[in-house]
C-alpha positions as semicolon CSV with decimal commas, in nm:
position;residue;x (nm);y (nm);z (nm)
1;M;9,740;3,808;13,032
2;S;9,411;3,927;13,178
3;V;9,113;4,145;13,092
4;K;8,930;4,312;13,379
5;I;8,640;4,555;13,408
6;R;8,729;4,889;13,564
7;I;8,495;5,170;13,666
8;K;8,623;5,525;13,687
9;R;8,403;5,830;13,741
10;N;8,098;5,616;13,653
11;H;8,246;5,518;13,313
12;V;8,323;5,156;13,229
13;Y;8,660;5,046;13,087
14;L;8,841;4,724;13,004
15;D;9,182;4,695;13,168
16;V;9,389;4,474;12,938
17;I;9,714;4,342;13,085
18;Q;9,962;4,170;12,857
19;N;10,339;4,135;12,894
20;R;10,325;4,361;13,202
21;K;10,164;4,638;13,000
22;H;9,825;4,794;13,073
23;Y;9,584;4,927;12,814
24;W;9,256;5,091;12,915
25;E;8,982;5,059;12,654
26;S;8,663;5,259;12,696
27;L;8,336;5,074;12,647
28;H;8,151;5,407;12,614
29;I;7,913;5,306;12,892
30;S;7,804;5,557;13,156
31;L;7,652;5,370;13,449
32;S;7,294;5,457;13,534
33;S;7,179;5,549;13,884
34;E;6,886;5,307;13,850
35;R;6,967;4,963;13,992
36;K;6,810;4,748;13,718
37;E;6,958;4,948;13,432
38;R;7,298;4,953;13,600
39;K;7,289;4,574;13,642
40;E;7,213;4,531;13,271
41;Q;7,498;4,766;13,176
42;L;7,743;4,565;13,386
43;R;7,619;4,242;13,228
44;L;7,687;4,394;12,886
45;A;8,033;4,502;13,002
46;E;8,106;4,144;13,113
47;L;8,013;4,016;12,767
48;C;8,252;4,269;12,611
49;R;8,524;4,161;12,853
50;A;8,480;3,791;12,766
51;K;8,481;3,868;12,393
52;R;8,799;4,076;12,417
53;E;8,968;3,798;12,620
54;M;8,881;3,539;12,353
55;Q;9,012;3,768;12,078
56;I;9,346;3,805;12,258
57;V;9,380;3,429;12,313
58;S;9,300;3,355;11,946
59;G;9,540;3,627;11,825
60;E;9,265;3,840;11,667
61;W;9,346;4,144;11,884
62;D;9,664;4,314;12,000
63;F;9,764;4,644;12,161
64;P;9,697;4,940;11,927
65;Q;10,011;5,058;11,753
66;K;10,136;5,387;11,895
67;S;10,189;5,534;11,549
68;D;9,821;5,481;11,465
69;V;9,681;5,707;11,738
70;L;9,605;6,058;11,613
71;L;9,609;6,349;11,856
72;S;9,275;6,488;11,735
73;Q;9,110;6,147;11,765
74;F;9,242;6,101;12,117
75;I;9,106;6,443;12,218
76;A;8,768;6,363;12,057
77;K;8,748;6,044;12,264
78;K;8,819;6,240;12,581
79;A;8,548;6,489;12,484
80;A;8,297;6,205;12,444
81;L;8,375;6,088;12,798
82;A;8,359;6,436;12,951
83;K;8,129;6,464;13,253
84;S;7,999;6,811;13,172
85;E;7,900;6,992;12,854
86;S;8,145;7,275;12,925
87;R;8,431;7,025;12,957
88;K;8,332;6,864;12,628
89;K;8,325;7,205;12,455
90;A;8,672;7,283;12,594
91;F;8,812;6,960;12,448
92;M;8,656;7,027;12,106
93;A;8,774;7,390;12,103
94;L;9,128;7,271;12,182
95;R;9,101;7,022;11,896
96;S;8,996;7,301;11,656
97;H;9,293;7,518;11,757
98;L;9,531;7,224;11,707
99;L;9,401;7,148;11,357
100;R;9,428;7,516;11,258
101;F;9,781;7,526;11,395
102;C;9,924;7,223;11,215
103;R;9,692;7,213;10,909
104;Q;9,699;6,832;10,904
105;D;9,658;6,588;11,190
106;I;9,961;6,474;11,388
107;R;10,016;6,146;11,569
108;L;10,069;6,136;11,944
109;C;10,413;5,978;11,909
110;Q;10,525;6,258;11,671
111;V;10,466;6,541;11,918
112;S;10,786;6,682;12,071
113;T;10,849;6,934;12,349
114;Q;10,958;7,186;12,084
115;W;10,634;7,134;11,889
116;L;10,430;7,192;12,205
117;A;10,625;7,512;12,281
118;S;10,542;7,642;11,932
119;F;10,174;7,559;11,983
120;R;10,184;7,740;12,317
121;D;10,322;8,050;12,142
122;Y;10,050;8,017;11,880
123;L;9,773;8,011;12,143
124;F;9,903;8,323;12,316
125;L;10,018;8,530;12,021
126;S;9,824;8,434;11,708
127;T;9,469;8,374;11,826
128;S;9,199;8,600;11,967
129;L;9,210;8,414;12,299
130;K;9,258;8,597;12,626
131;P;9,579;8,498;12,812
132;S;9,375;8,315;13,075
133;S;9,188;8,115;12,807
134;A;9,510;8,033;12,621
135;A;9,664;7,913;12,949
136;A;9,357;7,697;13,022
137;Y;9,368;7,532;12,678
138;F;9,738;7,458;12,708
139;A;9,688;7,313;13,058
140;L;9,416;7,089;12,910
141;L;9,658;6,972;12,641
142;K;9,915;6,884;12,908
143;T;9,648;6,675;13,079
144;I;9,582;6,498;12,749
145;F;9,946;6,392;12,719
146;S;9,957;6,278;13,081
147;Q;9,662;6,050;13,010
148;A;9,821;5,926;12,687
149;E;10,136;5,832;12,880
150;R;9,935;5,646;13,143
151;S;9,757;5,455;12,865
152;F;10,097;5,355;12,713
153;L;10,017;5,537;12,389
154;I;10,342;5,734;12,420
155;A;10,668;5,631;12,582
156;K;10,736;5,972;12,739
157;N;10,521;6,276;12,808
158;P;10,668;6,567;12,600
159;A;10,459;6,824;12,793
160;R;10,621;6,746;13,127
161;A;10,930;6,956;13,046
162;I;10,726;7,269;12,968
163;K;10,678;7,498;13,265
164;P;10,352;7,699;13,293
165;R;10,531;8,034;13,268
166;F;10,294;8,173;13,005
167;L;10,014;8,253;13,246
168;S;10,124;8,615;13,223
169;Q;10,240;8,813;12,921
170;S;10,511;8,614;12,747
171;E;10,869;8,715;12,672
172;S;10,802;8,669;12,301
173;E;10,505;8,905;12,317
174;K;10,713;9,175;12,490
175;C;11,004;9,147;12,245
176;T;11,059;9,456;12,027
177;L;11,333;9,520;11,770
178;T;11,536;9,838;11,750
179;T;11,597;10,032;11,428
180;C;11,949;9,887;11,405
181;E;11,817;9,532;11,446
182;V;11,556;9,588;11,176
183;R;11,832;9,708;10,940
184;L;12,030;9,391;11,015
185;L;11,731;9,180;10,914
186;L;11,661;9,388;10,602
187;T;12,019;9,361;10,475
188;S;12,047;8,988;10,545
189;P;12,079;8,763;10,236
190;K;11,805;8,531;10,115
191;R;11,791;8,196;10,290
192;E;11,781;7,848;10,141
193;K;11,542;7,735;10,413
194;G;11,279;7,967;10,552
195;E;11,291;8,233;10,280
196;E;10,912;8,254;10,276
197;S;10,914;8,317;10,652
198;R;11,185;8,582;10,616
199;R;10,990;8,778;10,353
200;A;10,662;8,747;10,546
201;F;10,821;8,873;10,869
202;L;10,979;9,173;10,696
203;F;10,647;9,244;10,522
204;S;10,478;9,242;10,863
205;L;10,736;9,494;10,990
206;F;10,605;9,746;10,733
207;T;10,234;9,657;10,753
208;A;10,179;9,544;11,117
209;L;9,986;9,236;11,005
210;R;9,932;8,957;11,256
211;F;10,037;8,604;11,162
212;S;9,673;8,503;11,113
213;D;9,635;8,786;10,859
214;L;9,965;8,709;10,683
215;K;9,864;8,346;10,651
216;T;9,527;8,432;10,494
217;L;9,649;8,726;10,283
218;S;9,534;8,691;9,921
219;W;9,649;8,873;9,608
220;S;9,296;9,010;9,581
221;D;9,359;9,198;9,910
222;I;9,618;9,415;9,732
223;E;9,490;9,685;9,499
224;E;9,627;9,989;9,316
225;R;9,467;10,332;9,339
226;N;9,614;10,635;9,162
227;G;9,955;10,472;9,134
228;I;9,963;10,373;9,504
229;F;9,931;10,013;9,619
230;F;9,707;9,949;9,917
231;L;9,652;9,643;10,132
232;K;9,284;9,617;10,220
233;K;9,199;9,324;10,443
234;Q;8,949;9,214;10,704
235;Q;9,145;9,109;11,012
236;V;9,093;8,754;11,133
237;K;9,099;8,851;11,501
238;T;8,888;9,169;11,516
239;K;8,692;9,133;11,188
240;R;8,776;9,501;11,124
241;T;8,896;9,602;10,777
242;V;9,230;9,783;10,761
243;E;9,370;9,982;10,469
244;I;9,748;10,008;10,464
245;P;9,951;10,185;10,193
246;L;10,241;9,965;10,082
247;C;10,585;10,124;10,072
248;K;10,849;10,025;9,814
249;T;11,024;9,792;10,058
250;A;10,701;9,608;10,136
251;L;10,623;9,570;9,765
252;S;10,972;9,437;9,695
253;L;10,908;9,153;9,941
254;L;10,615;9,019;9,736
255;E;10,687;8,744;9,486
256;K;10,408;8,678;9,239
257;H;10,309;8,315;9,189
258;D;10,011;8,112;9,074
259;G;9,871;8,045;9,421
260;E;9,583;8,243;9,572
261;R;9,770;8,316;9,896
262;V;10,056;8,567;9,905
263;F;10,252;8,363;10,161
264;N;10,252;7,989;10,225
265;L;10,313;7,965;10,600
266;S;10,294;7,706;10,876
267;Y;10,323;7,856;11,224
268;S;10,540;7,594;11,394
269;S;10,801;7,549;11,120
270;S;10,811;7,919;11,022
271;L;10,872;8,022;11,385
272;L;11,177;7,796;11,399
273;H;11,305;7,951;11,075
274;L;11,252;8,303;11,215
275;R;11,452;8,237;11,530
276;A;11,735;8,068;11,340
277;W;11,746;8,365;11,102
278;A;11,755;8,619;11,387
279;K;12,039;8,426;11,549
280;E;12,234;8,430;11,221
281;C;12,192;8,809;11,212
282;G;12,339;8,841;11,561
283;I;12,007;8,918;11,731
284;K;11,986;8,741;12,067
285;K;11,622;8,828;12,136
286;R;11,366;8,547;12,123
287;I;11,149;8,685;11,845
288;S;10,803;8,569;11,743
289;W;10,558;8,668;11,471
290;H;10,407;8,924;11,709
291;T;10,749;9,092;11,734
292;A;10,705;9,243;11,387
293;R;10,368;9,399;11,475
294;R;10,495;9,529;11,808
295;T;10,807;9,675;11,642
296;F;10,590;9,853;11,382
297;A;10,389;10,029;11,653
298;T;10,687;10,112;11,874
299;L;10,905;10,256;11,597
300;A;10,608;10,452;11,457
301;L;10,549;10,612;11,797
302;E;10,922;10,691;11,827
303;Q;10,893;10,876;11,495
304;N;10,614;11,092;11,644
305;I;10,349;10,947;11,413
306;D;10,002;11,034;11,539
307;V;9,870;10,761;11,770
308;F;9,527;10,769;11,602
309;T;9,688;10,700;11,263
310;I;9,876;10,405;11,414
311;Q;9,550;10,281;11,564
312;R;9,382;10,279;11,220
313;L;9,680;10,110;11,053
314;M;9,691;9,835;11,316
315;G;9,315;9,790;11,331
316;H;9,288;9,835;11,708
317;T;8,932;9,879;11,832
318;K;9,046;10,096;12,125
319;I;9,307;10,371;12,141
320;T;9,413;10,237;12,482
321;T;9,542;9,922;12,309
322;T;9,764;10,130;12,080
323;A;9,879;10,340;12,375
324;L;10,024;10,029;12,541
325;Y;10,312;10,041;12,294
326;A;10,415;10,378;12,434
327;K;10,567;10,192;12,730
328;S;10,886;10,110;12,536
329;D;11,219;10,241;12,664
330;G;11,289;10,421;12,334
331;I;10,971;10,629;12,355
332;K;11,033;10,710;12,721
333;K;11,387;10,821;12,635
334;I;11,260;11,053;12,358
335;A;11,004;11,204;12,599
336;V;11,270;11,271;12,863
337;E;11,508;11,426;12,608
338;K;11,230;11,655;12,478
339;L;11,152;11,764;12,831
340;E;11,522;11,834;12,896
341;R;11,555;12,048;12,580
342;S;11,244;12,247;12,668
343;I;11,381;12,326;13,013
344;T;11,749;12,389;12,932
345;S;11,715;12,571;12,601
C-alpha cells in the first residue's frame, strides 16, 4: 500500500496503490507559476497525502465502489479539470445531451456498447447538432470511458468496440422504407413490448415528426377545426411551427390517457423495440426514428406532391433541404419512366 503525489498537466493528484490496484484522486489543485505559491500548494498536497495514508491504515477509507460512480458526475469532474474554457463547455454540453437522452443518470458500470451505439444514433439523428459536432461529442465520450478504465472505475471500456464510422452520414439516416414495407408495418399486430414505440413510429410516418417532437408532443398540440384534426406544434430543432392535418390512420394510432404527453418514449429502449419489430415484419433494413420522417418525404415526392407543400409539412427552413429527398431510387425511376413515355408515345 502506498499513497504518492502525482502531477499531470499542472494538476495535482494522489496515486493510491493498494492490492496492486491504482486509484488517482484529484486534489483540485492547479499549480501556480509563482515559486512561493507553488511551494505552498505542494506543501498542502503533502498534508493531503499523509492524511489519506493514515485513513487507509486505520480503515477509514477504501477504493470507491464502481457502482457508486455516476457518468454525469464523472464528466463534471473532468470539466472542472479542463485546461481551457472551450474544453470545459464541451464536457458540460456532452453531459446535457446525455441527461436528455437517458432522462435519469446512469452509472459508469451500467453503460454497455449497445447503449453507447444508441446514444451515438441519438446525437446524429435526433438533435440539432451538425454531423461534425455530433462526431466530436461522441469522440469526447469515448475519451471519458478510456479515462474511467485507466482509473479502475470500470473493468472494461465499452466504447472501444465502437468504430468511428459515423463521421459521415449514417446508414440509419439514409434508410428509407418502400410502400410495401410500410404496409407490412401497418398490418403488423400490436406488440406486448414496445407497443408505444410502434404506434409512435407509424404516427411519424404520416406526420413526418422528428423523435424530439414526438417525445414532446402534447394533447394540447392537437386541435379540431371544421371537423378536421390538425397537429400544430413548434419543432424542437428549428423552433418553427408546423401545421399538419391528421389522416384517419394517424388518428387511429392515438390512445387517449391521463398524461400530458401523447407518447411516453425513451430513445435508447424505443430504438431497440423498433428494430426488433422491423425484423419480425421481415424488414432487414436497420431503421431508426429518422427513417419514418425520411420515408414520409420520399413517398410524398413519389406521389408527385408539390415540393413546397412537403417543405411546409416537414418544417424545413430551406427548400434545398426538402429537395435532398429527391435523390431516392424510386423518384429517379419515376422520372426516367415519365421521360420514356414522353419520347415513345
